[in-house]
C-alpha positions as CSV (number, residue, x, y, z in Angstrom):
1,X,-125.7,25.6,245.6
2,X,-126.3,28.5,243.3
3,X,-122.7,29.6,243.6
4,X,-121.3,26.2,242.7
5,X,-121.5,26.8,238.8
6,X,-119.8,30.1,239.2
7,X,-117.0,28.7,241.3
8,X,-116.5,25.9,238.7
9,X,-116.3,28.4,235.8
10,X,-113.9,30.6,237.8
11,X,-111.8,27.5,238.4
12,X,-111.8,26.5,234.7
13,X,-110.8,30.1,233.8
14,X,-108.0,30.1,236.3
15,X,-106.7,26.9,235.0
16,X,-106.8,27.9,231.3
17,X,-105.0,31.2,232.2
18,X,-102.3,29.2,234.1
19,X,-101.9,26.7,231.2
20,X,-101.6,29.6,228.8
21,X,-99.0,31.3,230.9
22,X,-97.1,28.2,231.5
23,X,-96.9,27.2,227.9
24,X,-96.5,30.5,226.2
25,X,-95.0,33.0,228.6
26,X,-93.0,31.1,231.1
27,X,-89.4,30.4,230.1
28,X,-88.2,26.8,231.1
29,X,-84.6,26.3,232.1
30,X,-84.8,22.7,231.0
31,X,-85.7,24.0,227.5
32,X,-82.8,26.4,227.4
33,X,-85.0,29.2,228.6
34,X,-87.7,29.0,225.9
35,X,-91.3,28.3,226.2
36,X,-93.0,25.0,225.5
37,X,-94.8,26.7,222.7
38,X,-91.5,27.8,221.2
39,X,-90.3,24.2,221.1
40,X,-93.6,22.9,219.9
41,X,-93.9,25.4,216.9
42,X,-90.2,25.1,215.9
43,X,-88.9,28.5,217.1
44,X,-86.1,27.1,219.1
45,X,-83.3,27.3,216.5
46,X,-84.4,30.9,215.5
47,X,-84.4,32.0,219.1
48,X,-81.0,30.5,219.8
49,X,-79.5,32.0,216.7
50,X,-80.8,35.5,217.7
51,X,-79.5,35.0,221.2
52,X,-76.0,33.8,219.8
53,X,-75.8,37.0,217.6
54,X,-76.8,39.2,220.4
55,X,-74.1,37.6,222.6
56,X,-71.4,38.0,219.9
57,X,-72.4,41.7,219.3
58,X,-72.3,42.4,223.2
59,X,-68.8,40.7,223.5
60,X,-67.6,42.8,220.5
61,X,-68.9,46.0,222.0
62,X,-67.4,45.3,225.3
63,X,-63.9,44.6,223.8
64,X,-64.1,47.9,221.9
65,X,-65.2,49.7,225.1
66,X,-62.4,48.2,227.1
67,X,-59.9,49.1,224.4
68,X,-61.0,52.8,224.6
69,X,-60.8,52.8,228.3
70,X,-57.3,51.1,228.4
71,X,-55.9,53.5,225.6
72,X,-57.0,56.4,227.7
73,X,-54.7,55.5,230.6
């Protein structure tokens, strides 16, 4: 039985690590691919705003690149 307390602590540590990962690192599709912590701490709108800006910039850059390619032909 001397190993039982160690196994219990190891199990607790593994659970804590998983819960931290699940809440702070793992993106959730049902939450528009943000973490539960992002939702809880009110970061959702900021994240969505940044994503929208990146999307707009990417689309604009692609349009410009396509215009260059098309004008070269």
